[in-house]
C-alpha positions as CSV (number, residue, x, y, z in Angstrom):
1,X,0.0,0.0,0.0
2,X,1.3,3.5,-0.8
3,X,0.6,6.4,1.5
4,X,0.6,9.9,0.2
5,X,-0.5,13.4,1.4
6,X,-0.1,16.9,0.1
7,X,2.3,17.6,3.1
8,X,4.7,15.0,1.7
9,X,5.0,16.8,-1.7
10,X,5.9,14.2,-4.4
11,X,7.1,11.6,-1.9
12,X,5.1,8.4,-1.6
13,X,5.8,6.1,1.3
14,X,5.2,2.3,1.4
15,X,3.0,0.9,4.1
16,X,3.9,-2.7,4.4
17,X,0.7,-4.4,5.5
18,X,2.2,-7.8,6.1
19,X,4.5,-6.2,8.7
20,X,1.6,-4.4,10.5
21,X,0.6,-5.6,13.9
22,X,-3.1,-6.2,14.4
23,X,-4.7,-5.8,17.8
24,X,-8.3,-5.6,18.9
25,X,-9.7,-2.8,21.1
26,X,-13.3,-2.7,22.3
27,X,-14.4,-0.4,19.5
28,X,-11.7,-0.9,16.7
29,X,-9.4,-3.2,14.9
30,X,-6.1,-1.4,15.1
31,X,-3.3,-1.9,12.6
32,X,0.1,-0.5,13.8
33,X,3.5,-0.3,12.3
34,X,6.4,1.9,11.1
35,X,6.6,3.5,7.7
36,X,10.2,3.2,6.4
37,X,12.4,5.0,5.5
38,X,11.1,7.9,7.5
39,X,10.5,5.8,10.7
40,X,7.0,7.2,11.2
41,X,4.8,5.2,13.6
42,X,1.3,4.8,12.3
43,X,-2.0,3.4,13.7
44,X,-5.0,2.8,11.6
45,X,-8.2,2.3,13.6
46,X,-11.0,0.5,11.8
47,X,-14.5,0.6,13.3
48,X,-17.1,-2.1,12.3
49,X,-18.7,0.4,9.9
50,X,-15.3,1.1,8.2
51,X,-14.8,-2.7,7.7
52,X,-18.4,-3.0,6.3
53,X,-17.7,-0.1,3.9
54,X,-14.3,-1.6,2.9
55,X,-15.9,-5.0,2.1
56,X,-18.5,-3.2,0.0
57,X,-15.7,-1.5,-2.0
58,X,-13.9,-4.8,-2.4
59,X,-17.1,-6.5,-3.7
60,X,-17.6,-4.1,-6.5
61,X,-17.1,-5.4,-10.1
62,X,-14.4,-2.8,-10.6
63,X,-12.3,-4.7,-7.9
64,X,-12.7,-8.0,-9.7
65,X,-11.8,-6.3,-13.1
66,X,-8.7,-4.8,-11.6
67,X,-7.6,-8.1,-10.0
68,X,-8.3,-9.9,-13.3
69,X,-6.0,-7.5,-15.1
70,X,-3.2,-8.2,-12.7
71,X,-1.3,-11.4,-13.7
72,X,-1.7,-14.3,-11.3
73,X,-3.7,-12.3,-8.7
74,X,-7.5,-13.0,-9.1
75,X,-7.6,-16.7,-8.7
76,X,-5.3,-16.9,-5.6
77,X,-7.4,-14.1,-4.1
78,X,-10.7,-15.9,-4.8
79,X,-9.4,-19.2,-3.6
80,X,-8.0,-17.5,-0.5
81,X,-11.5,-16.1,0.2
82,X,-13.2,-19.4,-0.3
83,X,-10.7,-21.1,2.0
84,X,-11.3,-18.7,4.9
85,X,-15.1,-18.4,4.7
86,X,-16.0,-21.6,6.5
87,X,-13.6,-20.9,9.4
88,X,-14.8,-17.2,9.5
89,X,-18.5,-18.2,9.6
90,X,-17.8,-20.7,12.4
91,X,-16.0,-18.0,14.4
92,X,-18.7,-15.5,13.8
93,X,-21.5,-17.9,14.9
94,X,-19.8,-18.5,18.2
95,X,-18.4,-15.0,18.8
96,X,-21.7,-13.2,18.7
97,X,-23.7,-13.2,21.9
98,X,-26.9,-15.1,21.4
99,X,-30.0,-13.7,23.0
100,X,-31.4,-15.8,25.9
101,X,-34.3,-17.9,25.1
102,X,-37.5,-16.9,26.9
103,X,-38.5,-19.2,29.7
104,X,-41.9,-20.6,29.9
């Protein structure tokens, strides 16, 4: 991922997602790391709505078209998603608090 802002001028900085540390806070998923070569610490806080919006962006046809144009990316991406869905659904089923059944 490339990070850029007007304050950086023409400089673009690589944000190495595989090197990021992921932690869970009560309200956010937090990705933290260091941007090299400037040694800037960063923290990206993703709320549930942010993740929902990101998934909506990722599910747009434009995303599949982009991945299809990248050599050797679309099928590994799709197979990776298919591989994690059963495990993810299992975790989601047991991670959510189920409402108590009414007695009587």
